[in-house]
N, C-alpha and C positions, 0 to 999 in steps of 0.2 A: 360318268363312267368312261372307261376306255375299253375298246372291244378287240379281242384277240380270238384265235382259233387254234385248236389242236386237230390236225388233219388226219384223224384215225382212218378215214376211208381211203386215204392215199398211202397208208403204211405199206401195203404190198408193193406198190410202185416204187416207193422210196427205198424199201429193202432190196428190191431187185435191181435198183439203179436205173429203172425206166424213167424216173423223175428225180431231179436233184433238189437239194435244199434251196439252191438259187431259184429253181423253177417254182418251188413252193412260196418263196418270199415274193416273187413277182405276181403270183396268183393272189396272194394275200393283199398286196397293194392294189391290184385290179379290183378286188372285192371291197375296197374302201376300209380295210381294217387298220387299226393303230398298231397291232402287234401280230406276231406269228410265233406260236409255240413250237418247240422242238423236243423230240424224244432223244434220249441219250443213245439209243440203238442206231440212230441215223447219222451220228456225227462221223466225220472222216477219220478222227483220231482225238486224242485228249491232250496233246502237247499244244503249247501256245501257237506254234507254227501251223498246226492243223486248224485251230479254232479262230485265229485272227481273220482268215479269209471268209469264214462263215459269217462272222459279225459284219464284215465289210459288205458282203453280199446283201444282208438284210438292210443295212444302212443305205446301200445304193438303190434298193427297191423302195425305200421310204417307210420301212416298218421296223419296229423294235422287237427283239426276241424277249418276250415278256416273261416266259417261264420255261425252265428246263424240266422235262418230265423224267423221273428216275423210278427204279423198281426195287427198293430196299426189301430184303427178306429177313427182317430182324427176328422172325419167329422160327427160323430153321432149327431143327432139333439138335444139330451139332454145334457145340460152343465155339469151335474153331471157325466154322463158317459164319456164325453170328458176328464174331470179332472181325472177320474179313469184310462183312457187309458194312460194318461201322466205318472201317478204313475206306471202303469204296465210296460211301456217301460223303465222308469228309473230303476226299480228293475231288469229288464232283462239285463241291462248293466252289472250288477254284475254277473248275471248268465253267460253271454258270457265270461266275464273275467275269471271266475272259470273254464270254459271249455277250456280256452286257445285260444278262437276265437278272432282274431284281428278286425273282421268286424261283423256288425249286420245289417241285412236287415230291413228297416222300410218302411211303406206304408203311404199314405195320409189318406186312409179310404174308406169306401164304398160310392157309389153314391146313397144315400138314397132317396126314393121318395119325390119329392117336394123340394129337396135341391137346393138352388139357387147358381149359379156359384160364386158370390162374397163372400157369406157366407162360402161356402166350401173351397175356397182358403184361406180366413182369418183364419178359424179354422185349416186347414192343416198346414199352416205356423206357427201358434201359437203352435200347438202340436209338430211339428218337432223341432222347435228351443228350446222349453222348456226342451228338453231331452239332449241337447248338452253338457251342463256343467257336467252332471252326466256321460255321455259317456266319456268325456275327463278325468274325475277323475278316471274312471274305466280302462282307457287305451284301449278303444274300439272306432272304427270309425263307425259312423252311415252312412249307404248308402241308400238313398231314391231311390226307383225303379219306372221306367215307367211300372207299374204293370197292370195286367188284372183282376184277381179275386183270393182272398185269400181262402185257404183251409177252408171249412165249412162256408164261407161267403154266404150271401143271394144275394148280389148285386155285380156288377162289381166295380172296383176301380174308385173313383172320378177322378183320374189322366187321365182318357180317356174322351174326345179326347185330342190330344197332346198339344193343346193350353193351357189347364189347367196345365199339367205337366210343360210346359215351363214357365208359369207364376209363379208357385210355386218355380221353380228353380231360376227364376229371383228375386223373393222376398226374397230368402234366400242367395243371393250373399253376399260374405264377411263373412259368418259364416263358421263353420267347417263342415257343412253338406256336405257330398260327395254323389256320385251317383253310383247306381248299374244299368248298362245299359243292358236291355234285347234285344236280337237281333230280336225277333219276336213280342213282345207285341204291339209295336207301329203299326206294319203292320196289326195286328189283328183288330185294331180300324179303319183301312182304311187310316192311315196317313203314311207319307214317313219316314221310319226309318233313312235313311241317312241324310235327312235334319234336323231331330230332333237331331241326334248325332252331326252334325256339330255345332249346337247351344250350346251344353252342353259338348263337348268332353274334355275340360280342367278340368272338375270336376269329371270325371269318375275314380273311384278307384277299381271297380270290374265289371266283365262282366258275364251275364247269356247267355249262348249259347242255344238257343231254336229255333225251327222251326215249321211252320204251313203249312197246305196243300195249302191254298189260302188266298189272301189278303181280309180283311174284315170279317174273320171268325176265331174264336179261336178253331182250330182243330189241336192239336199238332201231329207232326209226327217225324220220325227219322231225326236228324240233317243232312242236305245236300240233303234231298229228297223233300223239300217243297219250299216255295216262299221267305223265309227270305234271304236277301242278306248278308249272314254271312261273306264271303270272303271280300266283299267291306267294311263292317263294320270293319273287322280286319285291312284292309289297312288304313282306317282313323285313327284307334287307334294307329297303329304302327307309322304312320307319326307324330302323336301327341307326341309320346314318351312313350306311355303306355307299361308297361312290368310287370304288376301285376298279380293278381289272375284271371284266366278265369275258370268259373264254368259251366259245362255242365248241363243244366236243362233237365234231361232225363225224358220225360213225354209221350213217344210214346206208352206205355202200350204193349210193345213187349217182356216183360220178361228180363232176364239177357242178352239175345242176343242183345237187344237194346243198352245196355250199352257197350257191346263189339264192336258194330259198331259205335256208336255215339262218343265215346272218341277218337279213332284214327282218325276218320274223322275230328273232331275239330282240332286235332293237325296238320293234313295235311293242312287244310285250313289256319291255323295260319302261318305256314311256307310258304305256297304259297302266302300269303299276304305280305311277307317280314319280318315276325317276326322271332326272333332267336329261333332255336330249344331248347327244354327244356333240362336243365341240368339233367343228370341221375345219 
């Protein structure tokens, strides 16, 4: 496997400009990572002239931008806004390609008040599949996540509870849409992460390693110290033949020390689950 990280704990600093993406890439390299994930909200712009320096900064640090994280809201109640969201994600496929990211995280959308299950599923499926051709043309793989809540979102993701996530996965079977499986988000909704993974494991292309203090509550903590069954999830993935990007979603808000603990813990759990050690 290859190891990357989404630096959620650093989001406030990145947003405020107290830390730059170049700083993040240098830290990722210092931590021994192969990749460093980026959220679209922290990009300096979306033109090639804005993005080329970002890619060069990552390359200079010796890491790859493995995944661009986006926040599609395909379940918005306004049809005009849903169409705009599709256009947004389609345009971001080109952004991801310019950054050298092979994968792009996509979401179903927010669980807006009054949104009926059937309509939300219909709109999420329509939005996700409408972006696949553009992604393929850009050389980018879209990965739909069992997500909790987007940065700056008002509401939780429509994909919770897990039966909605599974239905959207089922309705997109046979398409090129792949999955980003998060080790903790399903547990945060009170569902069984191992049962959900068993149902979707063949479509997983990336993994977010996240942990929470207790089932039923989204309270991020250091990987390996909470209730997420990370090792058991890794065992299922290894048995399935998965050997792709594993991204530590470090959201414990414990500063750089959190990264220095979570990343080796993730690697140890992977090897303990039967995964091959990372090539150095």
